[in-house]
C-alpha positions in Angstrom: -15.8 36.7 -81.5 -15.2 36.6 -85.3 -14.7 32.9 -86.1 -12.6 33.8 -89.1 -10.1 35.4 -86.8 -10.0 32.3 -84.7 -9.4 30.1 -87.7 -6.5 32.4 -88.9 -5.0 32.4 -85.4 -5.1 28.6 -85.2 -3.5 28.3 -88.6 -0.8 30.8 -87.5 -0.2 28.8 -84.3 0.5 25.7 -86.4 2.8 27.5 -88.7 4.8 28.8 -85.7 4.9 25.4 -84.2 6.4 23.9 -87.4 9.2 26.5 -87.3 10.4 26.8 -83.7 13.4 29.0 -83.0 15.5 29.2 -79.8 15.9 32.3 -77.7 17.6 35.3 -79.4 17.4 33.5 -82.8 13.7 34.0 -83.6 14.2 35.9 -86.9 11.7 33.8 -89.0 9.2 33.8 -86.2 9.3 37.5 -85.7 9.0 38.3 -89.4 6.2 35.8 -89.9 4.2 37.5 -87.1 4.8 40.9 -88.6 3.8 39.7 -92.0 0.6 38.2 -90.6 -0.4 41.4 -88.9 0.4 43.5 -92.0 -1.7 41.2 -94.1 -4.8 41.0 -91.8 -4.8 44.4 -90.0 -4.1 48.1 -90.6 -2.3 48.4 -87.2 1.0 50.3 -86.9 4.0 48.0 -86.6 7.1 49.1 -84.7 10.1 46.9 -85.3 12.7 47.0 -82.4 15.2 44.4 -83.8 14.7 41.2 -81.8 11.2 42.2 -80.7 8.3 44.3 -82.0 4.9 45.7 -81.2 1.7 46.7 -83.0 -0.5 49.6 -81.9 -4.1 50.5 -82.2 -4.3 54.2 -81.5 -7.5 55.7 -80.0 -6.1 59.1 -79.5 -3.4 61.1 -77.8 -5.4 61.8 -74.6 -6.5 58.2 -74.2 -5.1 55.6 -71.8 -2.5 53.2 -73.1 -2.5 49.6 -72.0 -0.4 46.7 -73.3 -0.6 42.9 -73.8 2.5 40.8 -74.1 3.2 37.4 -75.8 6.5 35.6 -76.0 7.6 33.7 -79.1 10.8 31.6 -78.4 11.0 27.8 -78.4 13.1 25.5 -76.3 15.8 22.8 -77.1 13.4 19.9 -76.5 12.3 17.4 -79.3 8.8 17.6 -80.5 7.2 14.2 -80.5 3.5 15.0 -81.1 1.6 13.2 -83.8 0.4 16.2 -85.8 0.8 17.5 -89.3 2.4 20.7 -87.9 5.1 18.8 -85.9 8.4 20.7 -85.6 10.6 20.6 -88.7 13.7 21.1 -86.6 15.1 18.1 -84.7 15.7 18.8 -81.0 13.8 22.1 -81.0 10.1 22.6 -80.2 7.4 24.9 -78.9 7.2 22.8 -75.8 6.2 25.8 -73.6 3.3 27.0 -75.7 4.8 30.4 -76.8 3.5 29.6 -80.3 0.0 29.7 -78.7 0.7 32.9 -76.7 1.7 34.7 -79.9 -1.2 33.3 -82.0 -3.6 34.4 -79.2 -2.2 38.0 -79.1 -2.3 38.1 -82.9 -6.0 37.0 -82.8 -6.7 39.7 -80.2 -5.1 42.3 -82.6 -7.4 41.2 -85.4 -10.4 41.7 -83.1 -9.3 45.2 -82.0 -8.5 46.2 -85.5 -12.0 45.2 -86.5 -14.0 46.6 -83.6 -11.8 49.4 -82.3 -11.3 50.4 -78.7 -11.5 53.4 -76.4 -7.9 53.0 -75.4 -4.5 52.9 -77.1 -3.8 49.2 -77.3 -0.2 47.9 -77.6 0.4 44.3 -78.7 3.9 43.4 -77.6 5.6 40.4 -79.2 8.8 39.5 -77.3 11.8 37.3 -77.9 13.9 35.2 -75.4 11.6 34.7 -72.5 13.2 31.3 -71.7 16.6 32.9 -71.0 15.2 36.0 -69.3 16.8 38.3 -71.9 13.7 39.3 -73.7 11.7 41.3 -71.2 14.8 42.8 -69.7 15.6 44.3 -73.1 12.0 45.2 -74.1 11.0 46.8 -70.8 12.0 50.2 -72.2 8.8 49.9 -74.1 6.8 50.8 -70.9 8.1 54.3 -70.3 8.6 55.0 -74.0 4.9 54.6 -74.6 3.5 55.7 -71.2 1.9 52.3 -70.6 -0.4 52.4 -67.6 -0.9 48.6 -67.3 0.3 45.5 -69.0 -1.2 42.0 -69.1 -0.2 38.5 -70.2 -1.2 34.9 -69.9 0.7 31.6 -69.9 -0.9 28.2 -70.7 -0.5 25.7 -67.8 -1.0 22.0 -67.5 -2.4 20.6 -64.3 -5.1 23.2 -64.2 -8.8 22.9 -65.1 -9.3 23.2 -68.9 -9.9 26.8 -69.9 -9.9 28.1 -66.3 -8.1 31.3 -65.5 -5.8 31.0 -62.6 -4.0 33.9 -60.8 -3.1 35.5 -57.5 -2.1 38.8 -56.0 1.6 39.2 -55.3 4.3 36.8 -56.4 3.2 34.4 -59.2 6.6 33.3 -60.3 9.8 33.1 -58.3 12.9 35.1 -58.9 15.9 33.0 -60.0 19.5 33.1 -61.3 22.0 30.8 -62.7 25.2 31.2 -60.5 28.7 29.9 -61.3 31.3 30.0 -58.6 34.8 29.5 -60.1 37.7 28.5 -57.9 41.3 28.6 -59.3 44.2 26.9 -57.5 47.7 25.5 -58.4 48.2 22.2 -60.1 50.7 19.5 -58.9 51.4 15.8 -59.2 48.7 13.7 -57.6 51.5 12.1 -55.4 52.4 15.4 -54.0 49.1 17.2 -53.3 50.7 19.4 -50.6 52.6 21.3 -53.3 49.4 22.4 -55.1 46.1 24.1 -54.2 43.0 22.0 -54.9 39.6 23.7 -55.0 37.6 20.5 -54.2 37.6 21.0 -50.5 36.4 24.6 -50.7 33.6 23.6 -53.1 32.6 20.8 -50.8 32.3 23.2 -47.9 30.1 25.5 -50.1 27.8 22.6 -51.0 27.6 21.6 -47.3 26.5 25.1 -46.4 23.4 25.1 -48.7 20.9 23.4 -46.4 21.3 25.9 -43.7 21.1 28.9 -46.1 17.9 27.6 -47.6 16.3 26.4 -44.4 12.7 27.6 -43.9 13.6 28.6 -40.4 16.0 31.2 -41.8 13.7 32.6 -44.5 10.2 34.1 -44.7 9.5 32.5 -48.0 10.6 29.5 -50.1 14.3 29.7 -50.9 16.0 27.0 -53.1 19.6 26.4 -54.1 19.9 23.6 -56.6 23.3 22.1 -57.5 23.4 21.9 -61.3 27.0 20.7 -61.8 30.2 20.3 -59.9 33.2 20.4 -62.3 36.5 20.0 -60.6 39.8 19.0 -62.3 40.4 16.7 -65.2 40.2 13.0 -65.9 44.0 12.6 -65.3 44.8 10.5 -62.3 48.4 11.8 -62.1 47.4 15.4 -61.6 45.8 17.1 -58.6 42.8 19.3 -59.5 43.5 23.0 -59.7 40.4 24.5 -61.1 36.7 24.0 -60.3 33.3 25.3 -61.1 30.2 25.0 -58.9 27.0 25.7 -60.9 23.9 26.5 -58.9 20.4 27.7 -59.7 19.2 30.0 -56.8 15.5 30.7 -56.5 13.2 32.5 -54.0 9.7 33.8 -53.7 11.0 37.2 -52.6 13.7 39.0 -54.5 15.3 40.4 -51.3 15.8 36.8 -50.0 17.3 35.8 -53.4 19.8 38.7 -53.1 20.7 37.6 -49.5 21.2 34.0 -50.6 23.5 35.2 -53.4 25.5 37.4 -51.0 25.8 34.6 -48.4 27.1 32.2 -51.1 29.6 34.7 -52.3 30.8 35.5 -48.7 31.3 31.8 -48.0 33.1 31.2 -51.3 35.5 34.1 -50.6 36.1 32.9 -47.1 36.9 29.3 -48.3 39.0 30.6 -51.1 41.1 32.7 -48.6 41.5 29.7 -46.3 42.8 27.4 -49.0 44.7 30.0 -51.0 42.4 30.0 -54.0 41.3 32.7 -56.5 37.5 33.0 -56.6 35.1 34.6 -59.1 31.4 34.6 -59.9 29.3 34.8 -63.0 25.5 34.9 -63.6 23.1 33.9 -66.3 19.4 33.3 -66.9 18.5 36.0 -64.4 14.7 36.4 -63.7 13.1 38.9 -61.4 10.2 38.0 -59.1 6.9 38.4 -61.1 4.4 40.1 -58.8 0.8 40.9 -59.8 -0.9 44.0 -58.3 -4.3 43.9 -56.7 -6.1 46.2 -59.2 -5.0 44.3 -62.2 -5.9 40.9 -60.6 -9.3 42.4 -59.7 -9.8 43.5 -63.3 -9.1 40.0 -64.7 -11.5 38.5 -62.1 -14.2 41.0 -63.1 -13.8 40.1 -66.8 -14.0 36.4 -66.0 -17.2 36.9 -64.1 -18.7 39.0 -66.9 -17.8 36.4 -69.6 -18.7 33.3 -67.6 -15.1 32.0 -67.4 -14.1 30.1 -64.3 -11.4 31.9 -62.3 -9.3 30.3 -59.6 -7.2 32.0 -57.0 -3.8 30.3 -56.7 -2.6 29.6 -53.2 1.0 29.3 -54.0 3.3 30.9 -56.7 5.0 28.8 -59.3 8.6 27.9 -58.5 9.5 28.4 -62.2 10.5 31.9 -63.3 8.9 34.3 -65.8 10.6 37.4 -67.2 7.2 39.3 -67.3 8.4 40.6 -63.9 10.6 43.1 -65.6 7.5 44.9 -66.9 5.8 44.9 -63.5 8.8 46.8 -62.1 7.9 49.6 -64.5 4.1 49.7 -64.3 1.1 47.8 -62.8 -0.2 44.6 -64.4 -0.8 40.9 -64.0 -0.1 37.6 -65.6 -2.7 34.8 -65.4 -2.6 31.1 -66.3 -5.1 29.4 -68.6 -5.5 25.7 -67.9 -4.7 23.0 -70.4 -6.4 20.4 -68.3 -5.5 18.6 -65.1 -4.1 15.5 -66.8 -2.6 17.2 -69.9 1.1 16.7 -70.6 3.3 19.2 -68.8 5.1 22.0 -70.5 8.7 21.3 -71.4 8.0 17.7 -72.2 8.2 16.0 -75.7 4.5 15.2 -75.6 3.3 18.7 -74.8 1.4 20.8 -77.4 -0.5 24.1 -76.8 -4.3 23.5 -77.0 -5.8 25.6 -79.7 -9.1 25.9 -77.8 -7.6 28.2 -75.2 -6.9 30.9 -77.8 -10.5 31.9 -77.6 -10.3 32.0 -73.8 -7.2 34.3 -73.8 -8.7 36.6 -76.5 -12.0 36.9 -74.5 -10.1 37.9 -71.4 -7.9 40.4 -73.2 -10.9 41.9 -75.0 -12.7 42.3 -71.7 -9.7 44.1 -70.2 -9.6 46.4 -73.2 -13.3 47.3 -72.7 -13.1 48.0 -69.0 -13.9 51.7 -68.2 
């Protein structure tokens, strides 16, 4: 690997870390990545608004494969003691997307220098944290006839520089669900003249354990109560409006769909019993991310060839990943490169992407590009 490329990528990572931007607001980040690639490569750049990609073209009759990196930050303070600490209070690259993008940019430098026998697409994506990014960028797959797509995520709690992956679900499907109940206000001394949603919402919460019970599902199913917001802080008024906020999550997308349907049915039933109006809204919707066998085998083969330790994960991550949107369009896989077993966890103020794993990621990506 060209050591100059690694130095440039490390410097790029630090620059991105200093300028974190939240999902769907990554204008400086996107432009900085484009400028970096224009300065150091001759690759074609295709700007798609919130996201973009670069292309190395080997020929019209060649296979086309893609590699994705995300570049959004999170609303968590950056408390690392480093000269490249975040310049924006309360916002930081605490998931390591700065490192993902720097690694993909480094890989682009390598391919630009050495060439490839395939068309290589370098996809830089916004808004992974909210699930918007890949949902919007997934059109890229069919537009460019992509036969396979790959990605990596750094992960603490795993052996340093090891590559961890599995066939099938790697990240659970999840959705943010809001159940709104609307009743009729009345004086607190005369509750019988109003319609209070508190009882219907209580029945909903009480139903959760049975809906998520392992005996009733083939895989893990979770329903986490995020917030119960009923009425106002006015002791003379009976509550008339209420919201129940839930995060629903499952290993298998069909079981997530079933959980959602069951919750909606119970909510409608309770609303009818109590004379309430009921509505639903959803946000942060993530599909199941499921690796296919061929793509996993390819990554394992590259690791063996390059002397990189690979580990088969026994269980998927409960956390979600929007990379699953691409895997609904074509085959592919995401792997996890270890930050170290005792390293600070992602989404904490102490976390920082470890520069050393840039080389591991690029080595894996280059190996995949070179497979026959």
